[in-house]
C-alpha positions as CSV (number, residue, x, y, z in Angstrom):
1,X,4.9,-50.4,-5.8
2,X,4.1,-47.2,-5.3
3,X,6.8,-44.1,-5.9
4,X,8.7,-43.1,-2.8
5,X,7.3,-40.0,-1.4
6,X,8.9,-37.2,0.8
7,X,8.6,-34.2,2.4
8,X,10.7,-31.3,3.8
9,X,10.2,-28.0,5.6
10,X,12.6,-25.3,4.8
11,X,12.1,-21.1,5.0
12,X,13.0,-18.8,2.9
13,X,16.2,-16.6,3.8
14,X,15.0,-13.2,5.0
15,X,14.5,-10.5,2.6
16,X,14.3,-12.4,-0.4
17,X,10.3,-12.4,-1.3
18,X,9.5,-15.7,-3.8
19,X,9.6,-13.2,-6.9
20,X,10.2,-13.8,-10.5
21,X,13.9,-14.2,-10.2
22,X,14.0,-16.3,-7.3
23,X,10.8,-18.3,-8.0
24,X,12.1,-18.6,-12.1
25,X,15.4,-20.3,-10.3
26,X,13.2,-22.2,-8.2
27,X,11.1,-23.9,-10.8
28,X,13.9,-24.4,-13.2
29,X,16.0,-26.8,-10.7
30,X,12.4,-28.1,-10.1
31,X,12.1,-28.8,-13.8
32,X,15.3,-31.1,-13.4
33,X,13.4,-33.8,-12.0
34,X,11.4,-36.3,-12.8
35,X,9.4,-36.5,-9.6
36,X,5.7,-34.7,-9.0
37,X,6.7,-32.1,-6.8
38,X,4.8,-29.1,-5.2
39,X,5.7,-26.4,-2.7
40,X,3.1,-24.5,-0.3
41,X,3.2,-21.9,1.6
42,X,0.4,-21.4,4.3
43,X,-2.5,-23.3,3.3
44,X,-1.6,-23.2,-0.3
45,X,-0.1,-26.4,-2.4
46,X,1.0,-25.5,-5.8
47,X,3.1,-27.6,-8.8
48,X,6.5,-26.8,-7.9
49,X,7.2,-27.1,-12.3
50,X,4.7,-23.9,-12.9
51,X,6.5,-20.6,-12.9
52,X,3.1,-19.0,-12.3
53,X,1.5,-21.5,-9.4
54,X,5.1,-21.2,-7.7
55,X,4.2,-16.8,-8.1
56,X,0.8,-17.6,-6.8
57,X,1.9,-18.6,-3.2
58,X,3.1,-14.8,-2.4
59,X,5.9,-15.9,-0.6
60,X,7.7,-13.3,1.8
61,X,11.2,-14.0,3.2
62,X,11.3,-15.6,6.5
63,X,8.6,-17.4,5.9
64,X,8.1,-21.3,5.6
65,X,7.9,-23.4,2.9
66,X,6.9,-27.3,2.6
67,X,8.2,-29.3,0.1
68,X,6.7,-33.0,-1.0
69,X,8.0,-35.0,-4.0
70,X,6.9,-38.4,-5.2
71,X,8.9,-40.4,-7.9
72,X,12.1,-42.2,-7.8
73,X,14.4,-39.1,-7.7
74,X,12.0,-37.6,-5.1
75,X,14.9,-37.6,-2.4
76,X,17.3,-36.0,-4.4
77,X,14.7,-33.7,-6.1
78,X,13.8,-32.5,-1.7
79,X,17.9,-32.1,-1.1
80,X,18.9,-29.9,-4.2
81,X,15.4,-27.9,-3.6
82,X,16.0,-27.2,0.0
83,X,19.5,-26.2,-1.4
84,X,18.8,-23.9,-3.6
85,X,16.3,-22.4,-1.7
86,X,18.6,-21.7,1.2
87,X,20.8,-20.2,-1.9
88,X,18.2,-17.7,-2.8
89,X,19.4,-14.3,-3.0
């Protein structure tokens, strides 16, 4: 039986770019889950557990992010990461 897959759209808070500190907070949160997690901005999708990959998105405040997770804990991972993005400062 394949692992469950989920997707969620979120927006970066206005004025919060996904630079080193917020990206590191996001990646630390993603690493707490067993699911494979990807984050996309525009037409680029990267591994959400790789700081350099997340930084390479260059996501700016107010931009949309698509979170995708595959695995048994995918729904919880997406819910937690959506909350993490909303709380970034």
